[in-house]
ROLO-657489 format. One record per atom (N, C-alpha, C): residue in one letter; x, y, z. Coordinates in steps of 0.1 Angstrom, whole numbers, plus 2048, in hexadecimal, padded with zeros to 3 digits. Example, Ala and Ser with C-alpha at 12.3 -4.5 7.8 and 13.67 -1.06 7.14 Angstrom:
A8847C784EA87B7D384EA8847DF84ES8807EA847S8897F5847S88180084F
This chain:
M8097F4800M800800800M80980C800G8068167F7G80E8227F7G80882D800L810837801L80C843809L80684D800S7FD855805S7F78607FES7F786D806V7F58787FFV7F5885806V7E788680DV7E788B819V7DB88E821V7DA89C823R7CF8A2821R7CE8B1823R7C28B382CD7C38BE833D7B88C283DD7AC8C8835L7A18C1837L7958C582FL78E8D1835R7918D5841R78B8E1847R78E8EE840E79A8EE839E79E8FA832E7958FB825M7918F081FM7898F0813M77A8F2815R7768F1821R7678F1823R7638FE82AA758903826A75391082CA74D90C839P74C915843P746913850P73790F84EA732906857A725901856A71B90D859G71090D851G706917852G6FB91285CP6F191A85FP6E7916868P6DF90A864E6DC909857E6D48FD852E6DD8F0853E6E98F1850E6F28E5851E6F38E1860I6F48EA869I6F58E7877I6E88E187CE6DD8E6877E6D08E087BE6CE8D2876R6D38CF869R6D28C2864R6DB8B886CF6E78BD86FF6F08B5877F6EA8B2885E6E48BB88BE6DE8B9899E6D38AF898T6CB8B088DT6C08A688BT6C5898889D6D0897881D6D688A87FD6DC88488CL6E288D893L6E88898A0L6DD8848AAL6D388B8ABL6C88878B4L6C187A8AFA6BF8788A2A6BA86C89DA6C38608A0G6D086289FG6D98578A2G6D98548B1F6D885F8B9F6D785D8C8F6CB8558CCV6BF8588C6V6B38518C8V6B48428C4L6B98408B8L6BB8328B3L6C482A8BCA6CF8308C1A6D88298C9A6D28258D7R6CA82F8DCR6C482C8E9R6B98218E7C6B28218DCC6A88178D9C6AE8098D8A6B98098D0A6C17FD8CEA6C67F78DBA6C98008E5A6CE7FB8F2A6C37F68FBG6B67F88F6G6AB7F28FEG6A57FB908L6A8808907L6A2811910L69381390DS68B816917S67D818915S67A82590ED66E826908D66A832900D66A83E90AN66583C916N66584791FN67384D923M67C844924M68A848927M69084F91BI68E84A910I693851903I68D85F902R680860904R67886C903R67E87690DS681872919S68687C923S69488091FD69C87791AD6AA87A915D6A988490AV6A0881900V6A088A8F4V69B8988F8S692899902S68D8A7905S6988AF90CY6A28A8913Y6AC8AF91AY6B98B1911R6BD8A8909R6C98A9902R6CA8B58F8P6C08B88F0P6C28C38E6P6C58D08EDQ6BF8D38F9Q6C28DF900Q6D18DF905Q6D68D3909Q6E48D290DQ6ED8D4901W6EA8CE8F6W6F28CF8EAW6F38DE8E5K6E88E58E5K6E88F38E0K6F08FB8E9L6EF8F98F6L6F89018FFL7078FE8FDR70A8F28FBR7188EE8F8R71C8F48EBR7148F48E1R7188F98D4R71B9088D4V71290F8DCV71491E8DDV7219218E5N7259198EEN73191B8F7N73D9158F2T73D90E8E7T7499078E1T74E90F8D5P75B9128D5P7609198C9P7619108BDR75F9168B1R76090E8A5R76F90B8A2H771901899H77E8FE895H78490A88DG79090D890G797918889G795926890S78D92689AS78B9338A1S7979368AAT7989438ADT7A49478B5T7A094A8C3V7979428C9V7939458D6V79D9408E0
C-alpha cells in the first residue's frame, strides 16, 4: 500500500449555516433516540431524555468556540 497526501478539509469548507446546523442537530437527535431504543429503554425514559437533551446541546453549542476561532 502506498502513501498519499492528506489535507485538512476544514480549509476547503465554508462554515456551517443555520440550516445545516439544524439538520445536523435533527440527525444527531434521531441517532440518539434510535440508540436508546436499541438499548431497550422504555418509551417514557427516551421521551424524558429527548425533552432534556436539546436544551443542553443548544447551551453547549452557544458556549463552545468554533474550529479556527481565536478564542
